[in-house]
Structures are given as C-alpha cells and as structure tokens.
C-alpha positions in Angstrom: -6.5 -20.9 -14.1 -7.6 -17.9 -12.2 -5.7 -14.7 -12.2 -5.0 -12.5 -9.2 -6.6 -9.1 -8.8 -3.6 -7.2 -9.9 -3.3 -9.2 -13.2 -6.7 -8.0 -14.3 -6.2 -4.3 -14.0 -4.0 -3.6 -17.0 -2.5 -5.1 -20.1 1.2 -5.9 -19.9 3.1 -2.6 -19.5 6.2 -1.4 -21.3 9.5 -2.6 -20.1 11.1 -0.8 -17.1 12.4 2.6 -18.0 16.1 3.2 -18.1 15.8 5.7 -15.2 14.1 3.1 -13.1 16.9 0.6 -13.9 19.4 3.2 -12.9 17.7 3.6 -9.6 17.7 -0.2 -9.1 21.5 -0.2 -9.8 22.1 2.5 -7.1 20.2 0.3 -4.6 21.9 -2.9 -5.6 25.3 -1.2 -5.3 24.7 -0.8 -1.6 25.2 -4.6 -1.1 27.9 -7.1 -1.9 27.3 -8.9 -5.2 26.2 -12.1 -3.4 23.7 -10.0 -1.4 22.1 -8.0 -4.2 18.7 -9.7 -3.5 18.7 -7.6 -0.4 17.6 -4.7 -2.6 14.3 -6.3 -3.3 12.3 -4.0 -1.0 13.9 -0.9 -2.4 13.2 -2.0 -6.0 9.6 -2.7 -5.2 9.3 0.7 -3.6 10.8 2.4 -6.7 8.3 0.7 -9.0 5.4 1.6 -6.7 6.6 5.2 -6.5 6.8 5.3 -10.3 3.6 3.4 -11.2 1.4 3.5 -8.1 1.4 -0.2 -7.6 3.5 -3.4 -8.2 2.1 -5.6 -10.9 3.0 -9.3 -11.3 4.9 -8.3 -14.5 7.0 -5.9 -12.4 7.6 -8.5 -9.8 8.9 -10.8 -12.5 11.2 -8.1 -13.9 12.6 -7.3 -10.4 13.2 -11.0 -9.8 15.1 -11.3 -13.1 17.1 -8.1 -12.3 18.0 -9.4 -8.9 18.6 -13.0 -9.9 15.9 -14.5 -7.7 12.7 -16.5 -8.1 9.6 -14.6 -9.0 7.7 -16.2 -6.1 10.3 -14.8 -3.7 9.6 -11.3 -4.9 5.8 -12.0 -4.7 6.2 -13.2 -1.1 7.7 -9.8 -0.2 5.1 -7.8 -2.1 2.2 -9.7 -0.4 3.7 -9.7 3.1 3.9 -6.0 3.5 0.9 -3.6 3.4 3.1 -0.9 2.0 3.2 -2.5 -1.4 0.0 -2.1 -3.5 -0.7 -5.1 -5.7 -3.3 -3.1 -7.7 -4.2 0.5 -8.2 -5.3 2.3 -5.0 -7.0 5.6 -4.2 -5.2 8.8 -3.7 -5.4 8.2 0.0 -4.7 4.7 1.3 -6.1 4.3 4.8 -4.7 1.3 6.8 -6.6 0.7 10.0 -4.9 -1.5 12.6 -7.1 -4.4 13.6 -4.6 -6.5 15.5 -5.7 -7.8 18.9 -4.5 -4.8 21.1 -6.2 -2.4 18.7 -9.3 -4.5 18.5 -9.6 -4.3 22.3 -9.4 -0.5 21.9 -11.9 0.1 19.1 -9.8 -0.7 16.0 -12.6 -2.6 14.4 -15.1 0.0 15.4 -12.9 2.6 13.5 -12.7 0.3 10.4 -16.5 -0.2 10.4 -17.1 3.6 10.8 -14.8 4.3 7.9 -16.6 1.7 5.8 -19.9 3.5 6.4 -18.6 7.0 6.0 -16.8 6.1 2.7 -19.5 3.7 1.4 -17.0 0.9 0.7 -15.9 -2.3 2.4 -12.4 -3.0 3.6 -10.1 -3.6 0.6 -12.2 -1.4 -1.8 -11.6 2.0 -3.3 -14.3 4.7 -3.5 -15.8 5.4 -6.9 -14.1 8.8 -7.1 -10.7 7.1 -6.7 -9.9 9.1 -3.5 -9.9 6.5 -0.8 -8.8 2.9 -0.4 -9.6 1.3 2.9 -7.4 -1.5 4.2 -6.7 -3.3 7.5 -3.3 -3.7 9.0 -2.1 -6.4 11.3 0.1 -4.1 13.5 1.3 -0.6 13.2 3.3 -0.7 16.4 1.3 1.9 18.3 -0.9 -0.2 20.5 -1.1 2.3 23.3 -2.4 4.9 20.8 -5.2 2.8 19.4 -7.3 3.0 17.4 -4.5 3.9 15.0 -4.3 4.2 11.2 -1.6 4.9 8.7 -2.4 7.3 5.8 -0.5 6.6 2.5 2.1 4.4 4.3 3.6 7.6 5.9 1.4 9.4 8.3 0.4 7.7 11.6 -2.9 8.9 13.1 -3.5 8.0 16.8 -6.5 7.9 19.1 -8.9 7.9 16.1 -12.4 8.4 17.5 -15.3 8.5 15.0 -15.2 12.3 15.2 -11.4 12.4 14.4 -12.0 9.9 11.5 -14.7 12.2 10.1 -12.4 15.2 10.4 -9.6 13.4 8.7 -11.7 12.1 5.8 -13.4 15.5 5.3 -10.1 17.3 5.5 -8.5 15.0 2.8 -11.6 15.5 0.6 -11.3 19.2 1.0 -7.6 19.1 0.2 -8.3 17.6 -3.2 -9.1 20.3 -5.7 -12.0 19.6 -8.0 -13.4 16.8 -5.9 -16.8 16.9 -4.4 -16.9 17.1 -0.6 
C-alpha cells in the first residue's frame, strides 16, 4: 500500500481543538440538519486556516463530524486548488495553464517561475517561501497570463518582468529571508 504525499509529512496530530469544533458548529448551523454536509468546504477552510493544510486525518475527522463518507471529503479537498493537501510555502503561486491562458503565455509564465525559483511545478523552495502550482482556470482569460497568490490575490498580464518584480517583492517583504 502506498501512502499519498500528505500522509508522509507528519505523524497523526492531536484531535481537533474545541475552538475549531465551535467554528464547525457555527458553519453547520447555517444549514438545515439534513444539509449539514453543505458545510464541508467551510470546515476544510477552517482546518487549513488553523494548520496550513488539510491532512487525511483531518479529512476523516470532518467526514465524521458531518456524517459523510471520508472519500466524499477527500474528493472536495482534491478538486479545489485552494485546499493544500500538504504543507506549502509562505507564498503559494497558482499559474493558470488552461487553454485560453496557454494561448496567451500561461505556460511560459509557469516555466519562467520554475527557472526563477529553482523548483518545478508542485514543489516548494528550500527556504519555504514559495510553492508553485498550476491552475486549470482562474476565470480571467482576457487578462492572461494570470496567477493567484495565496488563493486571494489575482495578478493579471504577468510578463516575465512582472513575475520577477512580484517574486522579488515578496522575498523583500519577508523579514530575515535572503533576497
């Protein structure tokens, strides 16, 4: 039996904290009892906010809490780029490589970042600052190449010069890290 990447990063963690379970309860309360599974994305986001990623252990705990099959939670975790299945760098860079972005240099942007950061797509820099990922679609085809930083900040028209400025700026914004 092989284990997935996120199983190998840490020993089993402590049970969910009472404060986390309280946050789960607030999310579940937004839905009728029969629809409490609708809170799965919110519960995943809470765990990720607290721990930085969603382990398979946490997926199982969320599944148990919501009364759903663990595989159903895992399907949500693996479908969306916003859920990290293993620890990631301080800055997660998602570059859109869907067809419209490919036609407008999306892959070129990804390759440029791989060279600049010295990592391949899916990897994290040795200093723990950057994780580079590809995205299927960020919904900004007319602005390509586009990327999303830490699942929150959309960056459009990312030429190699703009990519360099972004990476250098993020490095400079991190106290104690080498530029």
